[in-house]
C-alpha positions as CSV (number, residue, x, y, z in Angstrom):
1,M,147.0,-188.1,111.0
2,Q,149.2,-185.1,110.3
3,D,152.9,-185.0,111.0
4,L,154.9,-182.3,112.9
5,L,158.6,-182.9,112.6
6,I,160.9,-181.0,114.9
7,V,164.6,-180.9,114.1
8,G,166.9,-180.3,117.0
9,G,167.1,-181.8,120.5
10,G,168.3,-178.8,122.4
11,Y,166.3,-176.4,124.6
12,A,164.2,-174.9,121.7
13,G,163.4,-178.3,120.1
14,L,162.6,-180.1,123.3
15,W,160.3,-177.3,124.7
16,A,158.7,-177.1,121.2
17,A,157.9,-180.8,121.4
18,M,156.5,-180.5,124.9
19,A,154.3,-177.5,123.9
20,A,153.0,-179.1,120.7
21,A,152.1,-182.3,122.6
22,G,150.3,-180.2,125.2
23,R,148.3,-178.2,122.6
24,A,147.3,-181.4,120.8
25,R,146.1,-183.0,124.0
26,E,144.1,-179.9,125.1
27,A,142.4,-179.8,121.7
28,A,141.8,-183.5,121.7
29,G,143.4,-183.4,118.2
30,E,145.3,-186.2,116.5
31,L,148.8,-185.2,115.7
32,H,151.9,-187.3,115.1
33,I,154.9,-185.4,116.7
34,R,158.5,-186.5,116.1
35,L,161.7,-184.9,117.3
36,L,164.8,-185.6,115.2
37,S,168.0,-185.1,117.2
38,K,171.7,-185.7,116.4
39,D,171.8,-187.8,119.6
40,A,169.5,-189.1,122.3
41,Y,170.3,-186.4,124.9
42,L,169.6,-182.8,125.8
43,T,173.1,-181.4,126.5
44,H,173.1,-178.6,129.0
45,R,175.5,-176.5,127.1
46,P,175.3,-173.5,129.5
47,R,176.9,-175.8,132.1
48,L,179.8,-177.1,130.0
49,Y,182.2,-174.6,131.5
50,E,181.8,-176.4,134.8
51,S,183.7,-179.4,136.1
52,D,182.5,-182.9,135.2
53,P,180.8,-182.2,131.9
54,R,179.8,-185.9,131.7
55,G,177.0,-185.2,134.2
56,K,175.5,-182.4,132.1
57,R,173.0,-184.3,129.9
58,T,169.3,-185.4,130.2
59,P,168.1,-188.4,128.1
60,L,165.4,-187.1,125.7
61,A,163.4,-190.2,126.0
62,Q,162.6,-189.5,129.7
63,V,160.8,-186.3,128.6
64,L,159.4,-187.4,125.2
65,E,158.0,-190.9,125.9
66,P,155.5,-189.9,128.6
67,I,153.9,-187.3,126.3
68,G,153.8,-189.5,123.2
69,V,156.5,-187.8,121.1
70,E,158.6,-190.1,119.0
71,L,162.4,-189.6,119.2
72,L,164.4,-190.1,116.0
73,V,168.2,-189.9,116.0
74,G,170.0,-188.6,112.9
75,E,171.3,-185.4,111.3
76,V,169.4,-183.6,108.5
77,D,171.4,-183.0,105.4
78,A,168.7,-181.9,103.0
79,V,165.2,-180.4,102.9
80,D,162.8,-180.9,100.0
81,L,160.3,-178.1,100.5
82,A,158.2,-179.1,97.5
83,Q,157.8,-182.7,98.7
84,R,157.8,-181.7,102.4
85,R,160.5,-184.2,103.3
86,V,163.9,-183.9,105.0
87,G,166.9,-186.0,104.2
88,V,169.1,-187.6,106.9
89,A,172.8,-188.3,106.7
90,G,173.6,-191.9,105.9
91,G,170.2,-192.3,104.1
92,G,168.4,-193.8,107.1
93,N,164.6,-194.4,107.0
94,G,164.7,-194.6,103.2
95,G,166.5,-191.3,102.9
96,G,164.5,-189.1,105.2
97,H,161.2,-188.2,106.9
98,A,158.1,-186.6,105.5
99,Y,156.3,-183.8,107.3
100,D,153.2,-181.6,107.1
101,R,154.9,-178.9,109.3
102,L,158.6,-178.6,109.9
103,L,160.0,-176.9,113.0
104,L,163.8,-176.1,112.7
105,A,165.5,-175.8,116.1
106,A,169.0,-177.1,115.4
107,G,170.8,-174.5,117.5
108,S,174.2,-173.0,117.0
109,V,177.8,-174.0,116.5
110,L,181.1,-172.5,117.6
111,H,182.5,-169.6,115.5
112,R,186.1,-170.6,114.9
113,P,188.6,-167.8,114.4
114,A,191.5,-168.2,112.0
115,I,194.2,-169.8,114.2
116,E,197.1,-171.6,112.7
117,P,197.7,-175.0,114.3
118,A,201.5,-175.0,114.1
119,G,202.3,-178.1,116.1
120,G,199.5,-177.5,118.6
121,R,195.8,-177.7,118.8
122,T,192.8,-175.8,120.1
123,W,190.0,-177.1,122.4
124,N,186.5,-175.9,123.0
125,I,183.4,-176.6,125.2
126,D,180.8,-176.0,122.5
127,Q,179.4,-179.5,122.3
128,Y,179.3,-182.5,124.8
129,D,182.1,-184.5,123.1
130,A,184.4,-181.5,122.9
131,A,183.8,-180.6,126.6
132,V,184.6,-184.1,127.7
133,A,187.7,-184.2,125.6
134,L,188.9,-180.9,127.2
135,D,188.1,-182.3,130.7
136,D,190.2,-185.4,130.0
137,H,193.0,-183.2,128.8
138,L,192.9,-181.1,131.9
139,G,193.1,-184.3,134.0
140,Q,196.2,-185.3,132.1
141,L,197.8,-181.9,132.6
142,M,197.2,-182.3,136.4
143,A,198.7,-185.8,136.3
144,D,201.8,-184.7,134.4
145,D,204.8,-182.8,135.8
146,G,205.5,-179.3,134.7
147,D,203.9,-175.9,134.7
148,I,200.3,-175.4,133.5
149,G,199.4,-172.6,131.3
150,I,195.9,-172.2,129.9
151,V,194.7,-169.6,127.3
152,V,191.0,-168.8,126.9
153,V,190.2,-167.1,123.6
154,G,187.2,-164.9,123.8
155,A,186.2,-162.6,126.7
156,G,182.5,-163.0,126.2
157,F,180.0,-164.8,128.4
158,T,181.4,-168.3,128.0
159,G,185.0,-167.2,128.1
160,I,184.6,-165.2,131.3
161,E,182.8,-168.1,133.0
162,L,185.4,-170.6,131.9
163,A,188.4,-168.5,132.9
164,T,187.1,-167.7,136.4
165,E,186.1,-171.4,136.9
166,M,189.3,-172.9,135.6
167,R,191.3,-173.2,138.8
168,A,188.4,-175.1,140.4
169,R,188.3,-177.3,137.3
170,L,191.9,-178.1,137.6
171,A,191.6,-178.7,141.3
172,H,188.7,-181.1,140.6
173,H,191.3,-183.4,139.1
174,G,193.5,-183.3,142.2
175,G,196.3,-181.0,143.4
176,A,194.8,-177.7,144.6
177,D,198.3,-176.3,145.0
178,R,199.2,-176.9,141.4
179,A,195.9,-175.6,140.3
180,A,196.6,-172.4,142.2
181,R,199.9,-172.0,140.5
182,A,198.6,-172.4,137.0
183,R,199.0,-169.5,134.6
184,L,195.6,-168.4,133.2
185,A,195.2,-165.9,130.3
186,L,192.1,-164.5,128.6
187,V,192.6,-163.1,125.1
188,D,190.1,-160.9,123.2
189,R,190.4,-158.7,120.1
190,A,188.0,-156.2,121.7
191,A,189.2,-153.3,123.9
192,A,187.2,-154.3,126.9
193,V,186.1,-157.5,128.6
194,G,182.5,-158.5,127.9
195,E,182.1,-155.9,125.2
196,D,178.7,-157.4,124.2
197,I,177.6,-157.8,127.9
198,G,177.8,-154.1,128.6
199,P,179.6,-151.7,131.0
200,S,177.3,-152.2,134.1
201,L,178.6,-155.7,134.8
202,R,182.2,-155.0,133.9
203,P,183.6,-153.8,137.3
204,H,182.4,-157.0,138.9
205,I,183.8,-159.1,136.1
206,M,187.2,-157.4,136.4
207,A,187.2,-157.9,140.2
208,A,186.5,-161.6,139.7
209,L,189.2,-162.0,137.0
210,R,191.7,-160.4,139.4
211,A,190.6,-162.7,142.2
212,A,191.0,-165.7,139.9
213,G,194.5,-164.6,138.8
214,V,193.6,-164.3,135.1
215,D,195.9,-162.2,132.9
216,L,194.1,-160.1,130.3
217,H,195.3,-159.6,126.7
218,L,192.9,-157.2,125.0
219,N,193.1,-155.6,121.6
220,D,194.9,-158.8,120.5
221,Q,194.1,-162.3,119.2
222,V,195.8,-165.7,119.0
223,R,197.3,-166.2,115.5
224,R,199.2,-169.4,116.0
225,V,199.2,-172.4,118.4
226,E,202.4,-174.2,118.8
227,A,203.2,-177.2,120.9
228,A,204.0,-175.3,124.0
229,R,202.9,-171.7,123.4
230,A,200.3,-169.4,121.9
231,V,201.5,-166.7,119.6
232,L,199.4,-163.5,119.5
233,A,198.9,-161.1,116.6
234,S,200.9,-158.5,118.6
235,G,203.9,-160.8,118.6
236,A,203.5,-161.6,122.3
237,T,203.7,-165.3,123.3
238,I,202.0,-167.1,126.1
239,P,203.5,-170.4,127.4
240,S,200.6,-172.9,127.1
241,R,199.7,-176.4,126.0
242,T,196.0,-175.6,126.2
243,V,194.2,-173.0,124.1
244,I,190.4,-173.0,124.5
245,V,188.3,-171.2,121.9
246,T,185.0,-169.6,123.1
247,A,184.8,-166.9,120.4
248,G,181.0,-166.7,119.9
249,A,178.4,-168.8,118.0
250,R,176.8,-169.0,114.6
251,A,173.4,-170.6,113.7
252,S,173.6,-174.2,112.6
253,G,174.3,-174.7,108.9
254,L,170.8,-176.2,108.6
255,A,169.5,-172.6,108.2
256,G,171.4,-172.4,104.9
257,L,169.1,-175.1,103.4
258,M,166.3,-172.6,103.4
259,P,165.9,-170.3,100.3
260,V,166.0,-167.1,102.3
261,E,168.6,-164.4,103.2
262,L,170.2,-165.1,106.6
263,D,171.4,-162.5,109.1
264,E,175.0,-161.8,110.1
265,L,174.8,-164.8,112.6
266,G,173.3,-167.1,110.0
267,R,169.8,-167.0,111.5
268,L,166.5,-167.4,109.7
269,P,164.1,-164.5,109.5
270,V,160.8,-165.3,111.1
271,D,157.5,-163.6,111.6
272,P,155.9,-163.0,115.0
273,M,154.3,-166.5,114.9
274,L,157.9,-167.9,114.3
275,R,157.1,-169.0,110.7
276,V,160.1,-168.7,108.4
277,D,159.5,-165.7,106.2
278,G,158.5,-166.8,102.7
279,V,158.8,-170.5,103.3
280,D,155.5,-172.3,103.5
281,G,155.0,-174.9,106.3
282,V,158.3,-174.2,108.1
283,Y,158.8,-172.7,111.6
284,A,162.1,-171.9,113.4
285,A,163.1,-171.3,117.0
286,G,166.0,-170.9,119.3
287,D,169.5,-170.0,118.0
288,L,168.4,-170.7,114.5
289,A,165.7,-167.9,114.5
290,R,166.1,-164.1,114.3
291,A,163.0,-163.3,116.3
292,F,162.0,-160.1,118.1
293,V,161.1,-160.6,121.8
294,D,159.3,-157.3,121.9
295,E,159.1,-154.2,119.8
296,E,162.8,-153.4,120.0
297,H,165.0,-156.4,121.0
298,I,166.0,-159.5,119.1
299,A,166.3,-162.8,121.0
300,L,169.9,-163.8,122.0
301,M,171.5,-167.1,121.5
302,S,170.7,-168.3,125.0
303,C,168.7,-171.0,126.7
304,Q,166.4,-168.5,128.4
305,H,165.2,-167.3,125.0
306,A,165.4,-170.8,123.3
307,M,163.1,-172.4,125.9
308,V,160.4,-169.8,125.6
309,M,160.7,-169.4,121.9
310,G,160.4,-173.2,121.6
311,K,157.2,-173.2,123.5
312,Y,155.6,-170.6,121.2
313,A,156.9,-172.4,118.0
314,G,155.6,-175.8,119.1
315,H,152.3,-174.3,120.2
316,N,151.9,-172.5,116.9
317,A,153.1,-175.3,114.6
318,A,150.6,-177.7,116.3
319,G,147.9,-175.1,116.2
320,D,148.5,-174.6,112.5
321,L,148.0,-178.3,111.8
322,L,144.9,-178.5,114.1
323,G,143.2,-175.3,112.7
324,L,143.7,-173.4,116.0
325,P,144.7,-169.7,116.5
326,L,148.4,-168.8,116.6
327,V,150.0,-166.7,119.3
328,P,152.7,-164.1,118.6
329,Y,156.0,-164.8,120.3
330,R,156.8,-162.3,123.1
331,Q,159.3,-162.5,126.0
332,D,159.2,-159.4,128.1
333,R,161.7,-160.3,130.7
334,Y,165.4,-160.7,130.1
335,V,168.0,-161.3,132.9
336,T,171.8,-161.9,132.9
337,C,173.4,-164.1,135.5
338,L,177.2,-164.5,135.0
339,D,179.1,-167.1,137.0
340,L,182.4,-165.7,138.2
341,G,184.0,-168.7,139.9
342,S,185.0,-168.5,143.5
343,W,184.3,-164.7,143.6
344,G,180.6,-165.5,143.1
345,A,178.5,-164.2,140.3
346,V,176.7,-161.1,139.0
347,F,173.0,-160.9,138.3
348,S,171.3,-158.1,136.3
349,D,167.7,-157.4,135.2
350,G,166.5,-156.0,131.9
351,W,168.1,-155.1,128.6
352,S,169.9,-152.2,130.3
353,R,171.4,-154.8,132.6
354,E,170.9,-153.1,135.9
355,V,172.9,-155.0,138.5
356,Q,170.6,-156.6,141.2
357,A,173.0,-158.9,143.0
358,I,176.6,-159.8,143.2
359,K,178.9,-162.4,144.8
360,Q,177.2,-165.2,146.8
361,D,173.7,-163.8,146.5
362,A,174.0,-163.9,142.7
363,K,175.8,-167.2,142.8
364,Q,172.8,-168.8,144.5
365,R,170.5,-167.5,141.8
366,K,172.9,-168.9,139.1
367,Q,173.0,-172.3,140.8
368,V,169.2,-172.4,140.9
369,T,169.0,-171.7,137.2
370,M,171.7,-174.1,136.2
371,T,170.5,-177.0,138.4
372,Q,166.7,-176.5,138.2
373,R,165.2,-174.1,135.8
374,I,167.0,-175.3,132.6
375,Y,166.1,-178.9,133.3
376,P,162.8,-180.2,131.9
377,P,160.6,-182.4,134.1
378,S,160.9,-186.1,133.3
379,G,158.7,-189.2,133.7
380,D,155.5,-187.3,134.7
381,A,153.4,-186.4,131.7
382,A,151.3,-183.8,133.5
383,A,154.4,-182.0,134.9
384,I,156.1,-182.1,131.5
385,L,153.1,-180.6,129.7
386,E,152.5,-178.0,132.4
387,A,156.2,-176.8,132.1
388,A,155.6,-176.0,128.4
389,R,152.3,-174.2,128.8
390,L,152.3,-170.6,127.5
């Protein structure tokens, strides 16, 4: 029996495993599928800006066991392409796992700007443990006496959502009046909020930031974090014991184990079938892959692209092993739905980001996505496999 090893338990890796299992079952082919994840959960990273991050995980076993995919827990630290074997940190399983096809879907990590920790520290919501630690810190702030000042670094997608949601997060820990009095600041080196998001959404983002009482510091950046203040490059200071970094993402360092040139975000070049260019037997998907969704656009580091790309990569990797045709990855539709706290949200359609809905109408769409569409079915093999069908 041939072995498909998928590395990464995020959206791309999980949907790849689901699609591979479905293709093997439809073809009545024998295929051993394993998913190697750093922990036993799918963390819903797009939701970590919300209150209560502890509730934002799905056990991988609930999805993998019903469809016969083996779950392995560990972190890859080496790939031997000649021997077709990956090494795992700590030397578990005799030092690693063999494969016939390898699918890399290890996701992305936070890009950390150069900030000097001069008696203070920074926080983030990039991973589950970091989000929980921040939430515990916010709870402590609300329990202590004194003013509350919070600085969010990065006025991109995550920073905007976190800043506009922050008063609700503070109030979640008790004391709505204190939460309303907290000083909130959003800092970005760009000249405009949401520079990568585009101008069509910006008027609505600005309205939401004003409603949330968020002070903007543009064309600037945090240089130093002290115990009770953040010092900006301009020389301005912001009183704060809480500086949260949301300044973009880079592909997992796992991509650097491949003998290919990476793009500016550290992603692997792939062909339309999601095979890594020039590397035999290796596929890539999600934030790790630089893949075209159509003739013009490259997939973004987002769950909506990771899930679909994972389906194609799993379908193709399994088909490769079973001698079946491969299918070029395509994802024609792209939408943006940005949560904007109590103001509501903004929803746009297409790469030109034409605004389709705002405020509570858009908020309802966002909630459906966050509470339903990004969650895999669990427990029911037929439903799981259907969800991963191309």
